[in-house]
N, C-alpha and C positions, 0 to 999 in steps of 0.2 A: 070881377077882376078887370083892372084897367090895362091899357096897352101903351107901350112905348113905340114910337114910330121908327126909331133908329138908335143904334148904339155904335159909336165910333171908337176905334181901338188904337192905343198907342203903347208900345213896349220900349223899355230901355233900362239902364242901370241907375242906381240911386244910393244915397246915404241918408243918415238920420240925424236929428237933433231933438227939438221939443216944440210944444205949442199945440197940443191935441185937445179935441173934444173926446172924452173917454167915458161919458156916462156918469151916473147911472142913466140908462135909457128906460123910458116908460111910454105907455100908450099902446094903442092897437097897432098891429103889424098889417100893412097893406101890401098886397102882392100885385105886381105888374108884369104882364107877359111881354117879352121882347119879340117884336114881330119883324124886325129887320136889323141886320148888322151891316154897317157901311165901312168899307176899307178905303184908304187913300189910293188914288189911281195915278198920282203924279206928285212931284216934289212940292208944288204949291199946296195941294190938299194935305199932304203929309205935314208941312210946316204949320198950316192953319190948325191942325189938331194937336200939335206938339205943346209941351210945357217944359219948363226948366225943372226936371225931376231930381237933379243932384245938386242944385244950388250954385252951379258954376257960371250963371248968367247966360247960358246958351241953351236954346230949346232942344229937346231930345225926342226923336221918333225913329228908332232903328227899324221897328216893325213896319212903319209906313214906307220906308225905303224898300223893304222886302216885298210888300204888297204892290208897290208901284212897279217893281221889276217884273213880278209875276204878271201883272196886268199888261205890261208892254209886250210880253211874249204870249199873250192870250192863255196863260196858265192859271189865272185867278177866276174862280167860279163866279158865275152870274146867277146861280140858282139858290142862294142862301134864303131868300124870301120864300121860295117854293118849298124848301126843306122845312121851314117854320110853319108854313100854311098847312102842310100835310102831317105835321106832328113828328117828323124825323128829328127835329131840333126844337127843344122846348125850354129855352132859357127864361129865367125870371129875375126881377129885381124886387127886393122886399125893403120896405121902409117902416121903421118904428118911430112914431112921433106922437106927442100929445095933441099937437095942433098941425094940420096938414099945410098950413100957410106960413107960420112963423114959430120956430122952436129952436132953442139954443142947445139942445142935446138930443141929437137924432142918430139912429143907427141905420145903415144901409148895407144890404148884402146883395152880391151878384151870385146867382145860383145857376150854374151851367145846365144842370138837369136835376130833377128831384132826387134827393139823396146824396148829391155831391157835397163835399166839404166846403164851408164858407166861413170866413171870419169877418165880422162887421167892420165897415169903415165908419168912423164917427164923423159928425159934421153938424151943420146948422141948416135950417130952412128959413129962407127970406122970400116973401111973396111967392111961395110955392116952389122956389128953386132950391135944390139941395146942393151945398158946397161941402165936399168932404175934406178931411184932413189931407194936407199936402204930403206927397211922398217924400219930398226933400227934407221935411221937418218932423214927421211923425215918429213917435216911439212905439206906437201900436198900429202897425200896418194892417190893412185889410188883406185878405187872401181869398182866392176863389179858384175853381176849376172852370175854365172856359171851354165851351164846345164851339168850334169855329168852322164854318164852311169856307175853306180856303182854296183847295186845289180843284181844278176841273176834273169831272168824272171820278170824284172820290168822296167817301163819307166824311163827315165833319171830324176834325181832330180835337183831342183834349190837350189843353195846356194848363198847367198849374201856375197861378200868378202869386207873387209875393210883393209886398209893398204897393198895394193897389190904391189908386186915386180915382174917385168917382164923383162926377158932377151930373146933376139932373136938372133940366130946365124945361118948364112948361112951354109948349110951342103952339097951343091952341088946338091941337089935334090929338092930344093924349100924352104928349111928352117928348123929350129928346134927351139922350144921355151921352156922356163922354166918359170912357173908361181908359185910364192910363195906368201903367204898371212899371215899377222898377224891379229888376231881377236882383233882389236883395239877399244878403247873406242870411241863411236860415239858422 
């Protein structure tokens, strides 16, 4: 099992249109353990992780604003990596592709914990980097249950995501991922 070194998170609202990679998907499924989750600590970091999730030409990251505020009041946990190291938090990313470097029809799942529900994000692999369907245009949004170490002195919380956008980029140390989500009408 390979490892991702980071997973940065972004949440906001979004809407749909078209332009999807929808499969059929084939090939082996590779599992990657998430060993760190990074949250924005300020507006600069929040903006850097943001994307235009609803197509209005403005980047969105409401969740980054929340984590920035929690960080400013010392209420954002700094023990997420520790929770993952001891197995209290065991999130995974799974990829199904015929070619791990270049493939035009790839499925990716974020699995918050074994047994959690997850709906694939379709996308493509180019030079080992996965680019998923965009939240603002997809008609087949990914879904997942995240397990997040957010609050100081608290267990991870579970959040169900709808309209998920996922990008995975090789960083030379096992990977790097960015997960964005729109709270879409179900």
